[in-house]
N, C-alpha and C positions, 0 to 999 in steps of 0.2 A: 801264630798267621796261619791263614786257612789254606790247603793244598793248590786251590784255583790260583790265587794271588800267594804265591810263592817269593818273587821278588819285593825288593822294594827300590823305588823309584824316585829319587831327590831331584827337583824342578824349583827355580829362580832365575831369579837376575845376577847377572856374572859379579862375580863382589860376596855373594850372601852363604859362600860355604861349603858349594856342595860336595867339592873335592874332596876339603877337608873334612867332611866331617864324613861322607863315601867310607875315606880311608879309616877314619878311629870309630865308627858301626862296624870296621870289617874287622879292626882287631877286637872289639868287645863281644862280638857275636858268634866271631869264626867263619862268616860268609865271606866268599872273596866279591873284590868287589870290579867295576871297571866304566870306566868314565868313557862317554860316548865321543867327546873331543878327540880324546886319545884316539879311538879308534878313525876316526876324522881324520887326523893325520897322518896315520900310519897306511892308512886305503891310499892318500893323496900324495905320500911323499913329502908334502912341506908343509909348514906352520898356518895356521885358521888364517890370520892375517893376511899371508901370503896368497891363500885362495882366494880371499874378497879381494884384496887389491889387483891378483894377476888374472883372476877368470869371470869374476864381478860376482855380486850377493849373490845374482837370480840360480848359477852354479853351484853356489855355495849353498845355498836353502835346500835345492838339489839333493845335492850331495850329501849332506845333513840327515834331509829326509829319508834316503837309500838305507843309509845307516842303522836309524832308529828302526824302521820297515825292517829290518834283514835281522834283526836281535834275538835269538833264539834260546833263552839260557834259565833255568829254574835254579831258584834258591839265591840269586845274586844283591847284591846293593848297585845300581845303578844309577850313579852319577852324569846327566845330560847337560847338554850345552843351552844357554840360557834359552836359544829362540825353540828350542822342542817342542813347544806347543803349540809352535805355528803351523803343524803338521795332523791335522784334524784326523784323518787316514791311522797313521803311527802312532800316534795316543789313546785312541780307541784301543786299537789292539792292545798297547801296554797296560792300559787301566786293565782288562782283562787279566792279565798273567800278574801285574804290580799293585801292591798299595803306592796310592803316590805321595810321597808327603813334598810341601811347598813349603822352603824356606824362607819367611819373607823379611826381610830387612825393608829398613825407611831408605830414599833417595840419597839423606846425605848420610849413612852408616856404608851405603851399597860404595858413595866414593871417595869417603877414606879408606875402605879396603882396596878400591881399586888404584892402583900404583901406578901404569900403563894402559893409561884407556887408549890411547894411538896405536900402540901394537900387539893389544891383547887378543885380537880376534874378532871384537865387538860388532855381529852384525849390525851397523849402523845404513838406513837410507841416505844419500847425499839429501847435507842441509837439519838433518835430524840431532837434537840431540839429545844427550844421558838421558836428562829428564823426561822427555819426548816418549824414548823407549821405555820408561818403566812405568808411565801413562795407558801407554797401548799394552804392554804385555803382564801388567799388575789383574785384569779381568779375565784372562788364559789361563793363568796359574790357580786362578780361585774355581776357575771353571772345573778343572781339572782335578785339585786335591781333592784324596781323603783324608789328608790331616794338614792343620796349618800351624806350624810352628815360627811362634814370634822369635826373633834372632837376636832383635834390637837389645842392649844388656846382659846377654849371656854368653857363656865360652862356649867351645864346641863339644867339652863333657859335659855341661847341663843340657843341650840340644841334644847332643845325643840319648842322654837318661830321659828326657821326655819322649824320643822316636821310641823308644824302646817303649816304654809307658803306656804309650798311647797305640800300641800296634793291635789290631784286632787277634 
């Protein structure tokens, strides 16, 4: 990995495995891992779903954007929330210091992986379905990705191997 982009940033839909892959990749590389959803929960002192429910989606987006913009890390694996790609300024900053890895999964696989859709803290607009969200976000993930990993049919271990083999 080049000196300028010393972090690995994992992006993708909820249920794509960002947290799991981040932790496993950390064990395999020795790089520390940070999960931006955890940072947001720590900062707000309430669960993601409670932020969305109690304070509103706009507040959630603003708080998440601040967490992403405030990241000043070197040599980390960073697992993001699924909505990270909505924040152009933060994503452009992160692209400068991170190799961006998109964990791409089919909507069917994602829905199988998510057992708690109503309580997970997924930023759905009123009336928006998970499938709608998928269609909205996929072009953004593709826009920011340096590396795209097709995760359907792969194990976490094989995904980690593929990421490592494709890092610059």
